[in-house]
N, C-alpha and C positions, 0 to 999 in steps of 0.2 A: 039562272046562274048559281053555281054552287059556292058556298062560303066556308072558310076554314078558320078555326081559332088560331090566333098568333099571340105570343107573349112578348111584351117589351123586355128587351135585354139591357139596352143602354141608350143614352141620348148624347149626341155630340154636337157642339156648336161648330158649324163648318163654314160660316160666313156671318156678316153682320145680320143680327135678327133672323138667323137661319139655322135650323136644327136638322140633323140626320137622326132618324129613329131606327134603331136596329131591333128587329123582331125575330123570334124563332121561325124557322121555315117548316111548314107542315110536311109530314112524311109523304113522299110521292109528288110534292108540288113542283112541277117543272114549267119552265118559261124560257123565252129567248131574250137575249140582250136587246133592249129597245122597246120591250113591251110595257104595258102599264096594267094596273089592277084597281078595283074598287076597294077602298077601305071603309069599313062600317063600324061605327061606335054605337053601342046600345043607347037608345033614346034616354033611358033612365040614368045613363052615366054622363050625359052632356051637362056641362056646367051652366049652360043657358040654352034656350031654344035655338035650333038651327034650321034655316030655310029648306035645307035638303035632308032633313031628318037624320043627320049624322052619317051621310055617305059622300064620298068624294073619289073621283078618279085621280090616281097619282102614278107617275112613272116609277118603275122599279129602278132604284139606283144601284142595286147590287148586281154583280155578274152571276149567271147561273152556277158558276163554279164555286161561289162563296157559300158559306154555311148559314148565313143570316139573310133575311129579307130586309132591305134598307129602303126607306122613303125619306124624301127631303121636303121641307116646308118652310116658307117664310112665316114669321109671326104675323097674326092678323086679328080681326075684330069679330069674326063669325064664331058661332057657338062651336063649330067643328074645330077650328084652329085653336080656340081657347082651351078646349078639352084636350087636344093633343099636347099642348103646353103643360097641361095639368097632370098628364099621365105619369105614373111612377113605375119604376122597374118592377116587373111581376104582374102588372095589369094586363088584362086580356081583351083584345078587340078581334075583328074578323077581317079576312082578306078574301076577295072573290077570285074566281078563276082568271088566269092572265088573258089579256086582250091586246089587240093591236097587230098591225102588219108592217110597221116600219122597222124591219129587222134586216140584218146583213145576210145576203144569200150565200149559201155554200157553193164553193167552186168558182165563183166569179172573182177574178183577180183584178178587176178595175179598182183604182184608188177610191177610198172612202173619205168624203168631205162632210163633216158635221158642223152645222151652223146652229149655235146654241145661244139662247137669250135667257138671262136670269137663272132660275132653277132648272132650266132645260139641261143644265150640266148633269142632272141625275141620270138620264138614260145614256148620255155621252160617257159618263164614268163606267156604266155597265158595259157598253160596247167596247171601250178600250181595255178594261180589265179582262174581258173575255178574250179579246185578241191576244193579250199577254199570255193568258192561260193556255190558249190553243197554239201558241208560237206562230201566229199568223204572219206571213211574210209580206202581206199587202202594204201599200202606202196608206197611212191614215193622216188626216189633217183636221184639227179641231179649231174652229173660229168661235170664240166665246165673247159675247157682248154683255157688258154690265156698266153701271154708272161709275163705280169706283172699284179699286182692287179688293177692298174689304168686302165687296158684295159677291165675289165670285165663289160659289160653293166648290169645295174640294180643290182649290187652286194649288196648294202645296203638293197634294197627292198627284194631281194630273201633271204637274211640272216635273215630277220624278219618274214618270212612266217610261219604260224602256221597251221600244219596239224597233224592228229593223229599219223602218222608215216612218218617223212620226214628227209632224209639225204642229206645234201648239201656239196659236195666236190669240191673244186676249186684248180686246179693244175697250177703252174706257171712255164713255160718252160725256161724262161730267167732269172729268179730271182736267185741271188747267196746267199742271206741271208737265214739262216735256217728257216724252217716253224715254226710258233709260234701260229697261230690261230686255233681254232677248225675247222676241216674239210680241213685244208690247206695242200697241197702236193707240190711236186716239179717234174719237167719233164712233159712228156706227159702222157695221159691216158694209163694205162697198164692193162693187165689181173689181175696181182697181186693187183693193186689198186682197181679194181672192186670187187674182191673176199674179200678184206680186209673190205671194207665199206658196201658191200651188201651181207650178208650171204645167201640171197635168190636168188643169181645170176643165178642159173640154172633154176629157175622157172619164171624168169621175162620176161616181154615184153620190147623190146629195141627200143628206138627212137633216131636216129642219125641225128644231125642237125649241118650243117656247110658247109664250102667250099667243092667242090668236092673231093679234095685230102684228106681232113680230113674224109669225109664220106667213101671213099674207104678204108682208113687205118683202120677205126673203124669197118667196116663190115668184113674186113679180120681178125681182132683181134677176133671179136665175133665168127665167124665161126671156127676159130682156137681153141677156148676153148669149142666148142661143142654146141653153140647156133644154133638152127635150123633157116634156112633162113626165114621161115614164121613168125618167132617171131622177126625179125629185120625190122623195118620200116624206110624207107628213101624215101622222095619225090624226084623224079628225075628231078626237074626243074633246069635249068642252071643258075647259079648266075653270077656275074661279071667276074669270072675266067673261065667260060665255063663249058661244061658238063663233068662229071666224068664217071667212069665206069658204075655206076648205070644208069645214064641218057642214055648212049650209048646203054645199054642193053635193054632199054625200047622202042627203036625205031624199 
């Protein structure tokens, strides 16, 4: 795998204990919305030892049409995460060639349904902003699952996205106050929730993005309501919590 130097341009807080890191995009670096890449921090730059020697796969949160490469991360206790939190504007790390196949096909006009858990909002943001840039007329529906409203990365930005046909549903699993905002739900993503907000649910292409346990649960839910496996897209890369069923099946 080829690696390219990238320079940190800015850091934004996009949710509780969650940062978006904006890096320069290497010249000629091309990718598709929905892909991910390996980030590599030099071992000598780590603030403390890291079990994976300073490398992590992270979804690309920026659309290909944007000038920066954006990655999102929750605060954590690993050497890699602590070092990311310690980076200063102007610091240089490396990014690998883009990976992954959970991308939106050209020319297919079926509705796109994105089921996102936690920082799975990163590639969801990339897909939606690229749809805006391309003036995509397709139906898009985003179902985002988090514990609280303050946990949703890019919530304000996603709420303002304008597409010809876009539905944004955010469900809060730990919130006890009644839902009051447009698209707001309670609990986890369910079949009833999908059918309520996406009348075209039988004809849609599904993209599941989140931790392995979330991805496994959503795949089982979709198969249970009759969605064909070929219409369920999950990239089997192992996140910080290790591989899920999808990843194991790909080996």
